[in-house]
C-alpha positions as a printed Julia matrix, in Angstrom:
439×3 Matrix{Float64}:
 132.78   43.94  143.16
 130.27   44.63  140.36
 126.69   44.42  141.62
 125.09   43.41  138.33
 125.56   41.02  135.42
 123.79   42.94  132.66
 122.77   46.48  131.79
 119.14   45.5   132.39
 119.84   44.08  135.83
 121.74   47.22  136.79
 118.9    49.41  135.54
 116.33   47.43  137.53
 118.47   47.92  140.65
 118.59   51.69  140.08
 122.25   51.68  139.01
 123.4    54.02  136.23
 126.27   52.24  134.49
 129.1    53.92  132.56
 127.46   52.69  129.35
 124.15   54.34  130.29
 126.02   57.56  131.02
 127.73   57.4   127.61
 124.4    56.87  125.86
 122.83   59.75  127.79
 125.63   62.11  126.73
 125.36   61.07  123.08
 121.59   61.47  123.06
 121.42   64.69  125.08
 119.18   63.08  127.69
 119.35   62.65  131.45
 121.05   59.38  132.43
 118.1    58.53  134.68
 115.82   58.44  131.62
 118.18   55.97  129.95
 118.24   53.85  133.11
 114.45   53.77  133.37
 113.99   52.77  129.72
 116.71   50.11  129.98
 114.97   48.68  133.03
 111.64   48.45  131.24
 113.22   47.04  128.08
 112.24   49.87  125.72
 115.94   50.75  125.33
 118.73   48.24  124.78
 122.44   48.96  125.22
 124.28   46.04  123.57
 127.6    45.91  125.43
 129.4    42.6   125.87
 131.61   42.74  128.97
 134.57   41.63  126.78
 134.17   44.29  124.08
 136.56   46.8   125.6
 136.81   48.99  122.48
 133.07   49.67  122.47
 131.62   53.16  122.58
 128.17   52.3   123.9
 125.03   53.15  121.94
 121.4    52.97  122.95
 118.69   51.57  120.7
 115.04   52.23  121.35
 112.43   54.61  122.7
 113.13   58.31  122.21
 116.67   57.78  120.89
 118.24   58.46  117.5
 117.61   55.72  114.94
 120.77   53.63  114.64
 122.06   51.79  111.57
 123.8    48.45  111.12
 126.26   47.37  108.42
 126.42   43.73  107.35
 129.69   42.3   106.07
 131.67   39.06  106.13
 133.01   36.45  103.73
 131.21   33.75  101.79
 132.37   30.66   99.93
 132.61   32.7    96.71
 134.31   35.75   98.24
 136.94   34.96  100.86
 138.98   38.18  101.15
 139.18   39.13  104.83
 141.39   42.13  104.05
 138.59   43.55  101.89
 136.07   42.93  104.68
 138.27   44.84  107.11
 138.36   47.75  104.66
 134.57   47.65  104.72
 134.78   47.88  108.51
 136.9    51.02  108.13
 134.3    52.47  105.74
 131.49   51.68  108.2
 133.35   53.42  111.02
 134.26   56.41  108.83
 130.61   57.01  107.96
 129.49   56.56  111.58
 127.55   53.29  111.47
 126.67   52.39  115.04
 126.75   48.62  114.5
 128.53   46.04  112.36
 127.33   42.46  111.89
 129.81   39.79  110.86
 127.76   37.42  108.72
 130.7    35.29  107.58
 129.51   31.84  106.63
 132.58   30.05  105.32
 135.46   28.34  107.11
 136.91   29.44  110.44
 135.66   32.97  111.09
 136.75   33.6   114.67
 140.11   35.22  113.82
 138.44   37.93  111.75
 135.75   38.45  114.36
 138.31   38.7   117.17
 140.23   41.39  115.25
 136.97   43.18  114.47
 135.9    43.27  118.12
 139.37   44.43  119.23
 139.32   47.49  116.93
 135.67   48.48  116.63
 134.0    51.13  118.8
 130.75   50.16  117.03
 128.52   47.39  118.36
 129.28   43.97  116.9
 126.58   41.46  116.03
 126.56   37.94  114.62
 124.2    35.16  113.59
 125.63   32.02  115.24
 123.51   29.83  112.95
 125.55   31.05  109.95
 128.82   30.06  111.57
 127.73   26.67  112.88
 128.66   24.5   109.9
 132.13   26.01  109.45
 132.82   26.18  113.19
 131.67   22.64  113.91
 132.84   21.08  110.61
 129.65   19.03  110.46
 126.88   18.79  107.9
 123.59   20.37  108.9
 121.76   17.11  109.6
 124.5    15.96  111.98
 124.56   19.08  114.14
 122.97   18.63  117.57
 121.16   21.12  119.77
 124.19   21.1   122.08
 126.41   21.94  119.09
 124.36   25.03  118.29
 124.7    26.21  121.89
 128.48   25.74  121.68
 128.61   28.25  118.83
 126.49   30.75  120.77
 128.87   30.43  123.72
 131.94   30.84  121.5
 130.6    34.08  120.01
 129.7    35.4   123.46
 133.18   34.63  124.77
 134.73   36.46  121.81
 132.94   39.68  122.79
 129.94   39.9   120.44
 127.44   42.53  121.67
 124.27   41.17  120.1
 123.29   37.93  118.4
 120.48   37.14  116.04
 118.79   34.04  117.45
 116.0    32.59  115.31
 114.04   31.18  118.25
 110.58   32.13  116.99
 110.37   29.66  114.1
 109.0    26.84  116.19
 106.6    24.1   115.12
 103.55   26.35  115.55
 105.01   29.07  113.34
 106.11   26.52  110.74
 102.61   25.07  110.67
 101.13   28.51  109.93
 103.73   29.09  107.2
 103.13   25.72  105.5
  99.35   25.94  105.75
  99.12   29.3   104.0
 101.96   28.93  101.49
 104.03   31.73  100.02
 105.25   33.11   96.76
 108.86   33.28   98.05
 108.81   30.78  100.93
 111.61   31.41  103.49
 114.27   33.98  102.53
 116.05   34.28  105.88
 119.34   32.37  105.6
 119.33   31.38  109.27
 115.61   30.67  109.16
 115.93   28.4   106.15
 118.77   26.44  107.76
 116.75   25.93  110.94
 113.65   24.98  108.95
 115.71   22.42  107.02
 117.25   21.07  110.24
 113.83   20.73  111.85
 112.39   18.95  108.81
 115.37   16.6   108.41
 115.67   15.66  112.09
 112.02   15.88  113.16
 113.07   17.96  116.17
 111.84   21.26  117.56
 113.9    24.39  116.86
 116.85   23.99  119.27
 116.98   27.72  120.02
 113.31   27.6   121.05
 113.5    24.29  122.9
 116.65   25.29  124.79
 115.9    29.01  125.01
 116.57   29.18  128.75
 120.06   27.79  128.19
 120.66   30.34  125.44
 119.63   33.11  127.84
 122.03   31.82  130.49
 124.92   32.13  128.04
 123.87   35.59  126.89
 123.36   36.82  130.45
 126.85   35.7   131.5
 128.46   38.08  128.96
 125.67   40.69  128.74
 124.9    39.87  125.13
 121.67   41.35  123.77
 119.42   38.85  122.03
 118.17   40.06  118.66
 115.17   37.84  118.05
 115.42   36.93  114.38
 112.47   36.99  112.0
 113.03   33.71  110.18
 109.65   34.07  108.45
 110.07   37.65  107.32
 108.54   38.34  103.89
 110.96   38.08  100.97
 108.66   39.85   98.53
 105.89   42.37   98.97
 103.24   39.74   98.12
 104.17   37.72  101.25
 104.08   40.57  103.77
 101.85   40.51  106.85
 100.87   36.88  106.24
 100.1    34.14  108.75
 103.71   32.95  108.96
 105.13   36.39  109.7
 102.48   37.24  112.3
 102.56   33.78  113.9
 106.3    34.11  114.43
 105.9    37.67  115.74
 103.49   36.41  118.41
 106.11   33.88  119.48
 108.76   36.62  119.59
 106.58   38.6   122.0
 106.59   35.69  124.46
 110.33   35.17  124.01
 110.91   38.87  124.71
 109.23   38.62  128.1
 111.16   35.45  128.97
 114.46   37.18  128.19
 113.58   40.25  130.25
 112.72   38.0   133.19
 116.35   36.8   133.04
 117.67   40.4   132.71
 118.74   39.78  129.11
 118.24   42.76  126.82
 116.14   42.26  123.69
 115.75   43.62  120.18
 113.14   42.21  117.8
 113.85   41.9   114.09
 111.27   42.88  111.51
 110.15   42.57  107.92
 112.29   42.72  104.82
 109.88   43.4   101.91
 106.64   45.32  102.36
 104.47   47.78  100.45
 104.57   51.29  101.87
 100.93   51.28  102.95
 101.54   48.32  105.31
 104.64   49.58  107.1
 103.09   51.84  109.75
 100.6    49.16  110.81
 103.38   46.57  111.08
 105.43   48.85  113.31
 102.45   49.39  115.62
 101.68   45.65  115.67
 105.27   44.74  116.58
 105.41   47.28  119.37
 102.13   45.97  120.76
 102.96   42.26  120.57
 106.57   42.68  121.73
 105.88   45.1   124.58
 107.65   48.05  122.97
 110.99   46.27  122.7
 113.41   47.98  120.28
 112.56   47.07  116.68
 115.3    46.23  114.16
 114.21   46.2   110.49
 115.84   45.14  107.24
 114.56   47.87  104.95
 111.72   47.23  104.45
 112.15   47.15  100.66
 109.04   48.73   99.2
 109.22   47.17   95.73
 110.78   44.03   94.31
 111.83   45.28   90.87
 114.89   47.43   91.59
 117.96   45.13   91.8
 121.01   47.37   91.7
 119.05   50.13   93.44
 117.79   48.35   96.53
 119.64   50.77   98.8
 117.02   53.26   97.6
 113.99   50.97   97.96
 115.3    50.12  101.44
 115.85   53.76  102.43
 112.29   54.63  101.45
 110.9    51.82  103.58
 113.37   52.43  106.39
 112.43   56.1   106.68
 108.73   55.21  106.88
 109.41   52.39  109.36
 111.59   54.51  111.64
 109.18   57.45  111.54
 106.52   55.0   112.77
 108.5    53.41  115.58
 111.38   51.28  114.25
 114.58   51.94  116.2
 117.36   50.25  114.24
 117.84   50.01  110.47
 119.9    47.3   108.81
 121.47   48.82  105.74
 120.87   47.42  102.28
 123.4    47.96   99.5
 122.96   48.28   95.71
 124.32   44.71   95.5
 121.44   43.2    97.5
 120.02   40.13   95.72
 122.96   40.2    93.26
 126.36   39.63   94.92
 128.52   40.32   97.95
 128.86   44.12   98.17
 132.15   45.83   97.33
 133.55   48.88   99.12
 131.53   51.38   97.12
 128.34   49.36   97.64
 128.95   49.44  101.38
 129.38   53.21  101.32
 126.23   53.74   99.24
 124.24   51.49  101.56
 125.45   53.29  104.67
 124.69   56.74  103.3
 121.21   55.71  102.15
 120.44   54.24  105.57
 121.82   57.25  107.42
 119.62   59.55  105.34
 116.59   57.39  106.14
 117.4    57.29  109.85
 118.03   61.02  110.08
 114.88   61.92  108.14
 112.83   59.7   110.45
 114.4    61.23  113.55
 113.41   64.69  112.33
 109.84   63.43  111.93
 109.88   61.88  115.41
 111.21   65.06  117.03
 114.29   63.4   118.5
 116.2    66.0   120.58
 118.96   67.99  118.8
 118.54   66.13  115.49
 117.45   69.22  113.52
 120.43   71.27  114.68
 122.69   70.15  111.83
 119.96   70.79  109.25
 119.56   74.3   110.62
 123.31   74.88  110.46
 123.29   73.67  106.85
 120.46   76.07  106.05
 122.36   78.95  107.65
 125.48   78.07  105.62
 123.43   77.96  102.41
 121.92   81.33  103.27
 125.44   82.75  103.57
 126.66   80.82  100.49
 129.45   79.42  102.67
 130.51   76.33  100.75
 133.15   75.15  103.23
 130.56   75.24  105.99
 128.09   73.33  103.8
 130.63   70.59  103.16
 131.3    70.36  106.9
 127.67   69.55  107.66
 127.11   67.17  104.73
 126.63   63.46  105.44
 129.26   62.78  102.74
 131.51   65.88  102.56
 133.87   64.37  100.0
 131.11   63.66   97.49
 129.5    67.07   98.01
 132.81   68.83   97.39
 133.59   66.69   94.33
 130.24   67.54   92.72
 130.69   71.25   93.38
 134.25   71.34   92.07
 133.51   69.22   88.98
 131.86   72.22   87.27
 133.19   75.24   89.14
 131.08   78.4    88.85
 132.53   81.7    87.71
 131.27   83.22   90.95
 132.13   81.13   94.04
 129.08   82.6    95.79
 126.83   80.45   93.57
 126.91   77.02   91.94
 126.96   76.16   88.24
 123.25   75.28   88.13
 121.87   78.81   88.52
 124.95   81.02   88.37
 124.07   84.65   88.92
 120.36   83.75   88.83
 120.72   81.92   92.13
 117.57   82.57   94.16
 119.45   82.87   97.42
 121.95   85.36   95.95
 119.17   87.43   94.39
 117.11   87.64   97.55
 120.11   88.38   99.77
 121.19   91.23   97.49
 117.74   92.82   97.43
 117.38   92.58  101.21
 120.82   94.18  101.54
 119.65   97.11   99.39
 121.72   96.16   96.37
 120.72   96.16   92.71
 120.52   92.83   90.88
 121.99   93.03   87.38
 122.5    90.18   84.91
 123.45   91.92   81.64
 126.8    93.65   81.1
 126.57   97.38   80.54
 126.54   98.33   76.86
 128.49  101.25   75.48
 126.49  104.29   74.37
């Protein structure tokens, strides 16, 4: 008979679970280190007991930065087949997590199929699904109704859930007192704010937080404490609303750990580069070094169509300064539901950001692939270069689109390639560019 209900409970009891062992092997660390960090809450291993297809991943202290892919249907885009193709793209490009953010109609069939096939962690935001699941208007939904949706997602096998429990009356008061240029941009946060204002009640996820934790503990679901008051433009970052909610999230983190429920804390969306490092340090301090999950941050507001780039810039800075989990942003952010190519571009941008940050943080073994790429470039071994590329197909397509006369170079420099020139000289050869002329 299993002696624990959750990964955290097992870790506190000194038990190394199969999931901890898997994480240790992936990270190149001793399993005892993973156990210790899981016990203290600085590492989370989202692993619902019903997600049998899962290949466990660790998120947090001293581990590789992980990335999440958002997908799911909306009222204006209801093609589940397309969303499943996006899932295939996410798995192909090695995203560690997928969040189903579907917010229209009955979503459980898609989510059940997703959980059955995906080795990646699966996350949801139950608040998004509530109206379609319950077939009630927002004002008519009760606190008990919201908990029903949380339980349904847990029973389906979801590994982590975004629960916006921090936007309570105190946080709302701070937000309303100061005012904002963009107000609330979190979808779940705005719905809860509206529900609280229309009903006059406290946030049900805050008021009934202990009941939420009971549900999550029963299925070993990690709570991802949502940042309902995250800044939606750089002018709103690090304001009273954001920080007030973050203080609440620190208390909620400790309450979850006391119940052996694993925690991640979600962080800001839009933020100027010079504020990011301080925000990472503040979150780690207030939330007791719980794993930090950030959306971006987007470092400027004027690049619609290119927000995968603004996000990657912010994500790299955030992760290098302590963030553990990056939510991808696609070129379609702020404009429309992403298509397949948008999803790919968002994943690649986020993976670059995560990898660059891991190099900066000195995560074990991360530089090995970069060194192998450098060795392949030194040898002018194109097949080897493609093998180590984040997107081998794109790298090969670029190279082959303008093939060089000499396969030992590329079409940019040709025979004037610096690597070729230096290699030849060091090998005792003569470098010649001009054809011999007849006497």
